[in-house]
N, C-alpha and C positions, 0 to 999 in steps of 0.2 A: 698836644698830647705831648711832644716835642720836645716844644718852647719849656712847658716844669718837666720835664724830667733831665730837661739843661739847666734850671735852676736849681734842680734838688742837689747835681753831682757838683754846683760849683760853689752850691754852702755847704755842702760836708764836704768836699777838698777845703773849702776855708776856715769849715769853723773848728772844725776837727781835733786841727795843732791849738789853734787859740784857746778850745778847753783843757788838752792836755796840759797842755803850759798853766794853765790858770790854775791848781793847785793841789793837791795831793802833798804827800813826803818828797819836797822839794831843797836841794840846796842849791846855791853861789856855786859855779865854776871858779868866777873869780872875780874877786873885791868891787876890783873900776870898769869890768864891763859894761856898768851903764851909759860910762862915759860919751862913748861913741855908738848912731849907729849904726854902723855897720864897719865888722872888725878887719873883713877880708875882702882879697878883692885877687879875681881869678881865671885863666883861659882854660879853654877847652878845646878838642880837636876830636874829630873820630868821621867815618865812613860808613855811609850804608853800603850793605851788601849790591846796588848797583847805581855806585860811583856814585853819591852825590857826598857830598862831604858840606860838614856842618863844625862849624866856629860861632862857639861863646866865648859873650864876654858874662863872668858871674862880680856880683856880690854880695855879699854874708854877711851873714850875725845871729851867731849862738846860741842857741835855749841855750835863758839862765839856768836852765833845772837838768838834775839828774832822779832817776829813779833804776830803780831795782839794783840797786846797787852791793856787792859780792867781795870777792876774794879776789875773781872769776872779773871782773869789769864794770860797766854799768851804761845805763841807756841813756844816750842827748839826742841834738842832733842840731839844723839851720833851717835857718829862714835865706833860702838864694836866690836870686831876682837876675837875670838875663837879659842877657842882648844874642839875641840868636842869628848869622847868616849860612842860609843855604846855599848852596850853589851845585849846580846837578843836571845832566842828560841836554841842558840849551837854555837852563832854568834858573832864575836867581829868588833865591823866598829871602825876606825879613821879615823876623821874628820881636816876643819881648817874651816873657816868661817869670809864673812865679809859683817857688813849690814847697811848701814844707816838708827834707829830707829829717828821716830818722835814723840815727849813726847807732850803735854798738860800741864803745869800748872797752876794752881788751885791754888792765891790766900790767906792765910790764917793771922790773925796777931799774928802768934804761928813758931816757928821757924821748922812744919810740911808741908812740902808741900807732897799734891797729884797729883796723877797725871795720866792720861790717854796716853797710848803707842800703837801707829802699823810700821810696816817694811817690807823693803822689803829688801834681800839679797840674796846673792850671796858667792854657796861652795862647795869643793869638800872630795869627798871620799873616802878610797882608797878603796873598799868594794860597789858594788855593788845591792846584796845580804843582808838580815839580815833573818836570819831563809825561814820562809816559800814568806817572802818579797821580790820584781821582781824589784829596781825601775831600774833598767835598763843604770844607765847611773852614773861617777863617778862626775858628776856635779851634783849639786840639787838648786834651789832656797828654802833659807830658807823668810818664814813670819811666821808674828810675828804682834797680837794683847792686848794687858793685861795693869792692870792697876797695879798704886806702890804707894811707897813713901819715901819721904827724910827727912827723921831725921838728921840736925845736919853731918856728913858728913856719913854716912851710908843710904844706897837704899834699899828695899823691895822692889821684885813684884813677883808678880803673872803673870804669862802670858799660850798663847796657840800658840803650833806657829803648822810649819806645813814648812815640806818635801818634795818636791815632785820638777824632771822634767821638770813641767808647757806642758807632753805630749807633751814633742820635740821626747821623743824617747819611744815606746811604752814595753812592759806592765811598766806604771807608777803605780806602791801598791805602797806611796805616805804615810811615816809618823806621825800621830796627836801625838802632843805632851803637856799638861800639864802641865809645869814646873813652881819651883818655884826658886829663885833668889835672893841674897845676895849681895853688892860690897860696899867696903870702899872711899871713895873718900878720894886723896892726899889733 
């Protein structure tokens, strides 16, 4: 039964953003955005409340769609792949993740674009334990909510991120992180 739940969750996490970007009233963000598969690289650092340091190297690709355009802004987003390194409580852990992230960009008169973001992705980590924390599975969901600003080719954000297996296996000692990120868009 739990394996079926895991399969369903993976299918939803991966196909929902694909379906969202596949149709509807869409407009390209930039005419040349199809030329590169990856359009930004970034680095993130954060720390959990129990002193686990989180380092992330990210590669990203902006969605080529805008939704709900109005005078105040529009909804769009990006795909983010990451290599993760966790260190703390006497344990190292390595992982990879893939997340669709949805952003609401606020229109401004300048080159500064503030935004709010949210996303749920999937990740796989080498270890199931971090110090006293038992994550119980290598597969974890990567949830996030945050805010940021794009200034020309630079993107700065602050996020709250949560990693856990969503209760599919017990115990489920998830990890909560406040994390800062900086990205460069090519």
